[in-house]
KEROKE-559021 format. One line per 10 residues: number of its first residue (from 1); their letters; for each residue z, x, y negated of N, C-alpha, C, O. Coordinates in nm, 3 decimals, m for minus. Example, Ala and Ser with C-alpha at 12.3 -4.5 7.8 and 13.67 -1.06 7.14 Angstrom:
<recs>
1> as> 0.780,1.319,0.569,0.780,1.230,0.450,0.780,1.320,0.330,0.846,1.424,0.332 | 0.708,1.285,0.225,0.714,1.367,0.106,0.787,1.290,m0.003,0.804,1.341,m0.114 .
</recs>
This chain:
<recs>
1> mirrenravv> 9.051,10.635,m8.466,9.029,10.759,m8.397,9.142,10.785,m8.298,9.117,10.819,m8.183 | 9.267,10.768,m8.343,9.380,10.785,m8.252,9.471,10.666,m8.268,9.493,10.616,m8.378 | 9.525,10.619,m8.156,9.618,10.508,m8.164,9.728,10.525,m8.062,9.711,10.589,m7.958 | 9.841,10.466,m8.095,9.956,10.472,m8.006,9.941,10.362,m7.902,9.914,10.247,m7.936 | 9.960,10.397,m7.776,9.950,10.301,m7.667,10.089,10.242,m7.642,10.171,10.301,m7.572 | 10.114,10.125,m7.700,10.247,10.066,m7.693,10.280,10.009,m7.555,10.397,9.995,m7.520 | 10.177,9.977,m7.474,10.204,9.920,m7.343,10.219,10.026,m7.235,10.248,9.993,m7.120 | 10.200,10.151,m7.269,10.216,10.259,m7.171,10.365,10.282,m7.144,10.449,10.266,m7.233 | 10.395,10.321,m7.020,10.532,10.347,m6.980,10.542,10.492,m6.935,10.461,10.539,m6.856 | 10.641,10.563,m6.987,10.664,10.702,m6.952,10.800,10.712,m6.884,10.901,10.669,m6.940 .
11> ehtvvglftk> 10.802,10.769,m6.761,10.926,10.784,m6.687,10.945,10.929,m6.646,10.852,10.993,m6.598 | 11.066,10.980,m6.665,11.102,11.114,m6.620,11.176,11.099,m6.488,11.274,11.024,m6.480 | 11.131,11.169,m6.383,11.198,11.166,m6.254,11.199,11.306,m6.194,11.139,11.399,m6.247 | 11.267,11.317,m6.083,11.270,11.441,m6.007,11.222,11.408,m5.866,11.269,11.311,m5.805 | 11.128,11.488,m5.814,11.076,11.465,m5.680,11.103,11.588,m5.594,11.128,11.697,m5.643 | 11.097,11.565,m5.463,11.114,11.675,m5.367,11.248,11.668,m5.298,11.350,11.639,m5.360 | 11.245,11.695,m5.167,11.369,11.693,m5.091,11.445,11.823,m5.106,11.564,11.821,m5.138 | 11.380,11.935,m5.085,11.448,12.063,m5.090,11.431,12.131,m5.226,11.526,12.186,m5.282 | 11.311,12.127,m5.278,11.284,12.185,m5.408,11.267,12.071,m5.507,11.170,11.995,m5.499 | 11.359,12.059,m5.598,11.355,11.950,m5.696,11.260,11.989,m5.808,11.276,12.093,m5.873 .
21> tpviwvslgp> 11.160,11.905,m5.831,11.060,11.930,m5.934,11.064,11.815,m6.035,11.043,11.700,m5.998 | 11.090,11.846,m6.161,11.085,11.738,m6.262,10.940,11.698,m6.287,10.852,11.783,m6.302 | 10.916,11.568,m6.291,10.781,11.517,m6.316,10.789,11.403,m6.417,10.894,11.344,m6.440 | 10.674,11.373,m6.474,10.660,11.260,m6.565,10.557,11.166,m6.504,10.447,11.209,m6.467 | 10.592,11.040,m6.494,10.497,10.938,m6.450,10.453,10.860,m6.573,10.536,10.813,m6.651 | 10.324,10.847,m6.589,10.269,10.773,m6.703,10.189,10.657,m6.649,10.089,10.676,m6.579 | 10.231,10.537,m6.682,10.158,10.416,m6.644,10.095,10.362,m6.772,10.163,10.341,m6.872 | 9.965,10.339,m6.767,9.893,10.300,m6.888,9.892,10.150,m6.913,9.828,10.104,m7.007 | 9.961,10.076,m6.831,9.973,9.933,m6.856,9.879,9.852,m6.769,9.795,9.907,m6.698 | 9.894,9.720,m6.775,9.813,9.631,m6.692,9.665,9.640,m6.728,9.628,9.654,m6.844 .
31> gragatrlee> 9.583,9.631,m6.626,9.438,9.633,m6.647,9.381,9.772,m6.658,9.261,9.787,m6.680 | 9.463,9.875,m6.643,9.415,10.012,m6.650,9.454,10.082,m6.521,9.538,10.035,m6.445 | 9.392,10.195,m6.499,9.418,10.270,m6.377,9.566,10.303,m6.369,9.635,10.309,m6.471 | 9.615,10.325,m6.247,9.758,10.342,m6.219,9.823,10.460,m6.288,9.776,10.509,m6.390 | 9.932,10.503,m6.230,10.015,10.607,m6.290,9.958,10.745,m6.264,9.881,10.765,m6.171 | 9.997,10.838,m6.348,9.957,10.978,m6.334,10.084,11.061,m6.326,10.177,11.042,m6.405 | 10.088,11.153,m6.231,10.204,11.240,m6.215,10.173,11.374,m6.282,10.073,11.438,m6.249 | 10.258,11.415,m6.373,10.235,11.539,m6.447,10.355,11.630,m6.428,10.461,11.608,m6.487 | 10.339,11.734,m6.347,10.451,11.824,m6.324,10.468,11.924,m6.438,10.578,11.938,m6.492 | 10.360,11.993,m6.476,10.374,12.098,m6.577,10.394,12.040,m6.716,10.434,12.112,m6.808 .
41> atcrqreipv> 10.367,11.912,m6.735,10.376,11.851,m6.868,10.518,11.818,m6.908,10.543,11.784,m7.023 | 10.611,11.828,m6.815,10.748,11.787,m6.844,10.803,11.854,m6.970,10.860,11.786,m7.055 | 10.787,11.982,m6.982,10.839,12.054,m7.099,10.735,12.068,m7.209,10.767,12.056,m7.327 | 10.610,12.093,m7.171,10.506,12.122,m7.270,10.479,12.005,m7.364,10.449,12.027,m7.482 | 10.488,11.883,m7.315,10.449,11.768,m7.396,10.540,11.746,m7.517,10.507,11.664,m7.603 | 10.651,11.816,m7.526,10.737,11.806,m7.644,10.680,11.887,m7.761,10.702,11.854,m7.877 | 10.605,11.995,m7.729,10.550,12.081,m7.834,10.403,12.054,m7.863,10.359,12.062,m7.978 | 10.327,12.024,m7.760,10.183,12.006,m7.777,10.137,11.893,m7.685,10.186,11.882,m7.572 | 10.045,11.809,m7.729,9.999,11.698,m7.645,9.937,11.748,m7.514,9.872,11.853,m7.510 | 9.958,11.669,m7.409,9.904,11.700,m7.276,9.808,11.588,m7.239,9.841,11.470,m7.252 .
51> lvrsgrwnsr> 9.690,11.625,m7.194,9.590,11.527,m7.154,9.635,11.459,m7.025,9.656,11.524,m6.923 | 9.650,11.327,m7.031,9.693,11.249,m6.915,9.572,11.201,m6.837,9.569,11.210,m6.714 | 9.473,11.149,m6.908,9.355,11.097,m6.843,9.234,11.126,m6.929,9.231,11.093,m7.047 | 9.135,11.188,m6.870,9.013,11.225,m6.941,8.925,11.102,m6.962,8.930,11.007,m6.885 | 8.845,11.107,m7.066,8.753,10.997,m7.095,8.643,10.983,m6.992,8.578,10.879,m6.984 | 8.620,11.088,m6.912,8.516,11.081,m6.810,8.557,10.992,m6.693,8.471,10.944,m6.619 | 8.687,10.969,m6.676,8.735,10.899,m6.557,8.778,10.756,m6.583,8.842,10.695,m6.497 | 8.745,10.701,m6.698,8.776,10.559,m6.719,8.658,10.491,m6.787,8.578,10.556,m6.854 | 8.649,10.361,m6.769,8.532,10.286,m6.816,8.524,10.280,m6.968,8.414,10.266,m7.023 | 8.634,10.289,m7.036,8.633,10.281,m7.182,8.593,10.413,m7.247,8.555,10.414,m7.364 .
61> greywlyddv> 8.600,10.520,m7.175,8.567,10.650,m7.231,8.676,10.704,m7.322,8.650,10.796,m7.400 | 8.796,10.649,m7.316,8.907,10.694,m7.399,8.984,10.804,m7.329,8.998,10.804,m7.206 | 9.034,10.897,m7.407,9.122,11.000,m7.353,9.266,10.961,m7.384,9.295,10.911,m7.492 | 9.354,10.982,m7.288,9.494,10.948,m7.305,9.576,11.076,m7.308,9.562,11.163,m7.222 | 9.663,11.085,m7.409,9.743,11.205,m7.433,9.890,11.167,m7.432,9.928,11.061,m7.481 | 9.973,11.255,m7.377,10.117,11.239,m7.380,10.173,11.343,m7.477,10.149,11.462,m7.463 | 10.249,11.294,m7.577,10.306,11.384,m7.675,10.443,11.331,m7.715,10.455,11.222,m7.771 | 10.545,11.407,m7.685,10.683,11.373,m7.717,10.721,11.236,m7.662,10.777,11.151,m7.732 | 10.687,11.216,m7.534,10.717,11.092,m7.460,10.648,10.968,m7.514,10.694,10.856,m7.488 | 10.540,10.984,m7.587,10.461,10.872,m7.636,10.317,10.896,m7.594,10.268,11.008,m7.601 .
71> vystdvhlta> 10.250,10.789,m7.550,10.110,10.800,m7.507,10.020,10.757,m7.621,10.040,10.651,m7.682 | 9.921,10.840,m7.651,9.821,10.813,m7.754,9.684,10.814,m7.688,9.663,10.882,m7.588 | 9.592,10.738,m7.745,9.456,10.740,m7.693,9.359,10.771,m7.806,9.382,10.737,m7.922 | 9.249,10.836,m7.769,9.144,10.868,m7.865,9.011,10.823,m7.809,8.992,10.818,m7.687 | 8.919,10.789,m7.897,8.786,10.748,m7.852,8.684,10.860,m7.865,8.565,10.840,m7.837 | 8.728,10.977,m7.907,8.642,11.095,m7.916,8.714,11.211,m7.848,8.836,11.209,m7.832 | 8.638,11.311,m7.809,8.698,11.427,m7.745,8.766,11.513,m7.851,8.704,11.554,m7.949 | 8.895,11.540,m7.830,8.972,11.623,m7.923,9.048,11.729,m7.845,9.071,11.716,m7.724 | 9.085,11.834,m7.915,9.171,11.934,m7.853,9.316,11.889,m7.868,9.346,11.798,m7.945 | 9.405,11.954,m7.794,9.547,11.920,m7.802,9.601,11.941,m7.943,9.682,11.862,m7.991 .
81> eqvrdlvier> 9.556,12.047,m8.010,9.602,12.075,m8.146,9.556,11.966,m8.243,9.631,11.926,m8.332 | 9.432,11.919,m8.225,9.381,11.813,m8.312,9.460,11.684,m8.292,9.489,11.613,m8.388 | 9.493,11.652,m8.167,9.573,11.532,m8.140,9.709,11.544,m8.207,9.756,11.450,m8.271 | 9.774,11.662,m8.192,9.904,11.684,m8.255,9.895,11.667,m8.407,9.980,11.603,m8.468 | 9.790,11.724,m8.467,9.774,11.714,m8.612,9.754,11.569,m8.656,9.809,11.528,m8.758 | 9.677,11.492,m8.581,9.656,11.351,m8.615,9.784,11.270,m8.602,9.810,11.182,m8.683 | 9.863,11.299,m8.499,9.990,11.228,m8.481,10.085,11.261,m8.596,10.152,11.172,m8.649 | 10.091,11.388,m8.635,10.178,11.428,m8.746,10.131,11.364,m8.876,10.212,11.314,m8.954 | 9.998,11.365,m8.898,9.945,11.302,m9.020,9.979,11.153,m9.022,10.016,11.099,m9.127 | 9.968,11.088,m8.910,9.998,10.945,m8.902,10.146,10.920,m8.932,10.179,10.824,m9.002 .
91> alkenarlar> 10.234,11.006,m8.881,10.378,10.991,m8.907,10.407,11.012,m9.056,10.489,10.940,m9.114 | 10.342,11.111,m9.117,10.363,11.135,m9.260,10.317,11.017,m9.344,10.383,10.978,m9.440 | 10.202,10.961,m9.308,10.152,10.843,m9.381,10.248,10.726,m9.366,10.273,10.653,m9.462 | 10.300,10.707,m9.246,10.393,10.597,m9.223,10.522,10.618,m9.302,10.576,10.523,m9.358 | 10.572,10.741,m9.307,10.692,10.770,m9.385,10.668,10.746,m9.534,10.755,10.693,m9.603 | 10.551,10.786,m9.583,10.519,10.763,m9.724,10.508,10.614,m9.754,10.553,10.567,m9.859 | 10.450,10.541,m9.662,10.437,10.395,m9.679,10.575,10.330,m9.682,10.601,10.241,m9.764 | 10.665,10.373,m9.593,10.801,10.320,m9.592,10.876,10.355,m9.721,10.952,10.274,m9.773 | 10.854,10.476,m9.772,10.918,10.515,m9.897,10.869,10.429,m10.013,10.947,10.387,m10.099 | 10.736,10.402,m10.016,10.682,10.315,m10.121,10.738,10.174,m10.109,10.771,10.111,m10.210 .
101> asaaaqraav> 10.749,10.123,m9.986,10.803,9.989,m9.966,10.950,9.982,m10.008,10.992,9.884,m10.069 | 11.026,10.085,m9.977,11.166,10.090,m10.017,11.180,10.093,m10.169,11.264,10.024,m10.226 | 11.096,10.174,m10.233,11.100,10.182,m10.379,11.062,10.048,m10.442,11.123,10.006,m10.541 | 10.963,9.981,m10.385,10.922,9.850,m10.437,11.034,9.748,m10.419,11.058,9.667,m10.508 | 11.102,9.753,m10.306,11.213,9.660,m10.282,11.327,9.686,m10.380,11.390,9.592,m10.429 | 11.353,9.812,m10.408,11.459,9.845,m10.504,11.421,9.799,m10.645,11.505,9.750,m10.719 | 11.293,9.816,m10.681,11.249,9.769,m10.813,11.260,9.618,m10.823,11.296,9.565,m10.928 | 11.228,9.549,m10.714,11.235,9.402,m10.715,11.379,9.354,m10.721,11.406,9.247,m10.776 | 11.472,9.431,m10.665,11.612,9.391,m10.664,11.678,9.408,m10.801,11.778,9.342,m10.830 | 11.623,9.496,m10.884,11.680,9.517,m11.017,11.643,9.398,m11.104,11.525,9.363,m11.116 .
111> tprprrapip> 11.742,9.338,m11.164,11.713,9.223,m11.250,11.657,9.271,m11.383,11.712,9.363,m11.444 | 11.548,9.212,m11.427,11.488,9.257,m11.553,11.579,9.224,m11.671,11.653,9.126,m11.671 | 11.572,9.310,m11.771,11.650,9.284,m11.891,11.601,9.157,m11.957,11.480,9.133,m11.961 | 11.692,9.075,m12.007,11.647,8.952,m12.072,11.569,8.985,m12.200,11.601,9.078,m12.273 | 11.466,8.905,m12.223,11.386,8.925,m12.344,11.468,8.886,m12.466,11.552,8.796,m12.463 | 11.440,8.957,m12.573,11.508,8.928,m12.699,11.456,8.795,m12.752,11.337,8.766,m12.745 | 11.545,8.716,m12.805,11.505,8.587,m12.863,11.417,8.612,m12.985,11.441,8.706,m13.061 | 11.315,8.528,m13.005,11.228,8.547,m13.123,11.305,8.519,m13.253,11.407,8.450,m13.255 | 11.253,8.575,m13.358,11.312,8.553,m13.491,11.291,8.406,m13.527,11.179,8.356,m13.516 | 11.395,8.337,m13.568,11.381,8.194,m13.601,11.279,8.173,m13.714,11.273,8.252,m13.808 .
121> pdikslvwqr> 11.198,8.066,m13.704,11.094,8.041,m13.805,11.147,8.027,m13.948,11.080,8.070,m14.042 | 11.265,7.967,m13.967,11.317,7.951,m14.103,11.354,8.086,m14.165,11.340,8.105,m14.286 | 11.402,8.181,m14.083,11.432,8.316,m14.132,11.302,8.386,m14.169,11.294,8.452,m14.273 | 11.199,8.372,m14.084,11.069,8.433,m14.116,11.015,8.381,m14.248,10.965,8.458,m14.330 | 11.027,8.252,m14.269,10.976,8.190,m14.391,11.048,8.245,m14.515,10.984,8.275,m14.616 | 11.182,8.258,m14.507,11.258,8.310,m14.620,11.222,8.456,m14.650,11.211,8.493,m14.767 | 11.203,8.539,m14.547,11.167,8.680,m14.565,11.027,8.689,m14.626,11.003,8.772,m14.713 | 10.934,8.603,m14.580,10.797,8.603,m14.632,10.797,8.569,m14.782,10.729,8.635,m14.861 | 10.874,8.467,m14.819,10.882,8.428,m14.961,10.946,8.539,m15.044,10.896,8.572,m15.151 | 11.055,8.597,m14.995,11.124,8.702,m15.069,11.035,8.822,m15.094,11.034,8.877,m15.204 .
131> dggqcvscgs> 10.956,8.866,m14.989,10.873,8.986,m15.001,10.735,8.955,m15.058,10.653,9.045,m15.073 | 10.709,8.830,m15.090,10.583,8.792,m15.155,10.461,8.804,m15.064,10.350,8.817,m15.115 | 10.479,8.800,m14.934,10.367,8.806,m14.839,10.294,8.940,m14.840,10.175,8.945,m14.810 | 10.365,9.048,m14.873,10.303,9.181,m14.873,10.401,9.286,m14.822,10.522,9.264,m14.820 | 10.345,9.401,m14.781,10.425,9.512,m14.729,10.515,9.564,m14.840,10.469,9.590,m14.951 | 10.644,9.580,m14.809,10.738,9.629,m14.911,10.719,9.778,m14.939,10.771,9.827,m15.039 | 10.646,9.850,m14.853,10.623,9.993,m14.875,10.497,10.020,m14.954,10.499,10.092,m15.054 | 10.383,9.962,m14.909,10.255,9.996,m14.971,10.189,9.878,m15.042,10.089,9.898,m15.111 | 10.240,9.757,m15.027,10.184,9.641,m15.094,10.066,9.577,m15.023,10.005,9.486,m15.078 | 10.032,9.622,m14.901,9.921,9.565,m14.826,9.952,9.420,m14.787,10.067,9.383,m14.767 .
141> tvrlefdhvi> 9.843,9.339,m14.777,9.862,9.200,m14.738,9.798,9.169,m14.602,9.788,9.052,m14.564 | 9.754,9.272,m14.530,9.691,9.250,m14.400,9.775,9.315,m14.290,9.843,9.415,m14.311 | 9.768,9.255,m14.172,9.837,9.304,m14.051,9.985,9.330,m14.077,10.036,9.440,m14.054 | 10.053,9.227,m14.125,10.194,9.239,m14.158,10.281,9.209,m14.036,10.246,9.128,m13.950 | 10.397,9.275,m14.032,10.493,9.256,m13.923,10.632,9.243,m13.982,10.662,9.297,m14.089 | 10.718,9.171,m13.910,10.858,9.162,m13.950,10.931,9.282,m13.892,10.928,9.303,m13.771 | 10.995,9.360,m13.977,11.064,9.482,m13.935,11.213,9.466,m13.958,11.256,9.412,m14.060 | 11.291,9.515,m13.863,11.437,9.517,m13.877,11.475,9.645,m13.951,11.441,9.754,m13.907 | 11.546,9.633,m14.063,11.592,9.748,m14.138,11.685,9.830,m14.048,11.667,9.950,m14.033 | 11.784,9.764,m13.989,11.868,9.825,m13.885,11.813,9.774,m13.753,11.823,9.655,m13.726 .
151> pvsmggadtv> 11.755,9.862,m13.670,11.693,9.817,m13.545,11.790,9.741,m13.456,11.910,9.767,m13.456 | 11.735,9.648,m13.380,11.816,9.569,m13.287,11.886,9.660,m13.187,11.999,9.633,m13.146 | 11.819,9.770,m13.148,11.879,9.863,m13.053,12.003,9.932,m13.110,12.084,9.985,m13.035 | 12.016,9.929,m13.245,12.134,9.990,m13.308,12.229,9.884,m13.362,12.317,9.914,m13.443 | 12.211,9.761,m13.318,12.302,9.654,m13.358,12.253,9.566,m13.470,12.328,9.480,m13.517 | 12.130,9.584,m13.515,12.075,9.501,m13.623,12.054,9.358,m13.578,12.026,9.331,m13.461 | 12.067,9.265,m13.674,12.056,9.122,m13.643,11.929,9.063,m13.704,11.862,9.127,m13.784 | 11.898,8.941,m13.664,11.783,8.868,m13.717,11.827,8.788,m13.840,11.829,8.665,m13.838 | 11.863,8.859,m13.945,11.905,8.792,m14.069,11.807,8.826,m14.180,11.729,8.921,m14.168 | 11.811,8.748,m14.286,11.722,8.771,m14.400,11.748,8.908,m14.461,11.654,8.976,m14.501 .
161> rnlqllcvsc> 11.874,8.949,m14.468,11.908,9.079,m14.527,11.862,9.196,m14.441,11.839,9.305,m14.494 | 11.848,9.174,m14.309,11.810,9.285,m14.219,11.661,9.287,m14.188,11.615,9.376,m14.116 | 11.583,9.192,m14.238,11.440,9.186,m14.210,11.359,9.217,m14.336,11.402,9.188,m14.447 | 11.242,9.277,m14.315,11.149,9.304,m14.424,11.008,9.297,m14.369,10.988,9.308,m14.248 | 10.909,9.278,m14.456,10.769,9.279,m14.417,10.713,9.419,m14.434,10.726,9.481,m14.540 | 10.650,9.469,m14.328,10.580,9.597,m14.332,10.443,9.579,m14.268,10.428,9.500,m14.175 | 10.343,9.653,m14.318,10.213,9.652,m14.251,10.225,9.737,m14.124,10.323,9.810,m14.106 | 10.126,9.726,m14.036,10.131,9.796,m13.907,10.149,9.946,m13.925,10.230,10.007,m13.856 | 10.073,10.006,m14.017,10.080,10.152,m14.033,10.215,10.196,m14.090,10.269,10.298,m14.046 | 10.270,10.123,m14.185,10.401,10.159,m14.240,10.511,10.139,m14.136,10.605,10.218,m14.128 .
171> naakggdlt> 10.499,10.034,m14.056,10.598,10.007,m13.952,10.593,10.117,m13.845,10.697,10.161,m13.795 | 10.471,10.161,m13.810,10.458,10.268,m13.712,10.514,10.397,m13.766,10.577,10.473,m13.692 | 10.493,10.425,m13.894,10.543,10.546,m13.955,10.696,10.544,m13.962,10.760,10.649,m13.947 | 10.754,10.427,m13.984,10.900,10.416,m13.990,10.960,10.438,m13.853,11.060,10.509,m13.841 | 10.902,10.380,m13.749,10.954,10.392,m13.613,11.089,10.326,m13.602,11.112,10.218,m13.657 | 11.182,10.394,m13.528,11.316,10.337,m13.507,11.419,10.396,m13.601,11.539,10.391,m13.573 | 11.374,10.454,m13.714,11.470,10.515,m13.809,11.537,10.408,m13.895,11.496,10.292,m13.897 | 11.641,10.450,m13.964,11.712,10.357,m14.053,11.665,10.369,m14.196,11.745,10.355,m14.289 | 11.535,10.396,m14.218,11.484,10.411,m14.354,11.408,10.290,m14.399,11.358,10.287,m14.511 .
</recs>
């Protein structure tokens, strides 16, 4: 609907021998009609878009707008306020996209924490034999897990004395406590 015309050139000059008048020349680039001189647009185009070329006067039917020294084109008829709103919306979307990209780059730069080494198989076997292949809390023999009596996050080790067999529900009920 709206796009920035990157090949357009905007020049600020002053014309007149006796009365100096600031003007803006807008050249739409090669293959398009020549420059347009805009006297009253010099100041206004900073606050609200100014129509540079109407869609009625070019073969593409595009309207060209000057807003804050940048030329934008639209393929539908819009008011100056609508053009301004679309330009602002586009800038906000671009800023949000840049913020997401920056956040993603920062996440990628953070080195992931190393995974904890698995419990050695010989330790698992000794704990299984000691606990008789059942939950030490409720005696269940299904969905068993190896639980650290002192959690690894609190300095617990993968030793036979620090491991026990618990079923899923008992392990969930225990959580990260020292019970």
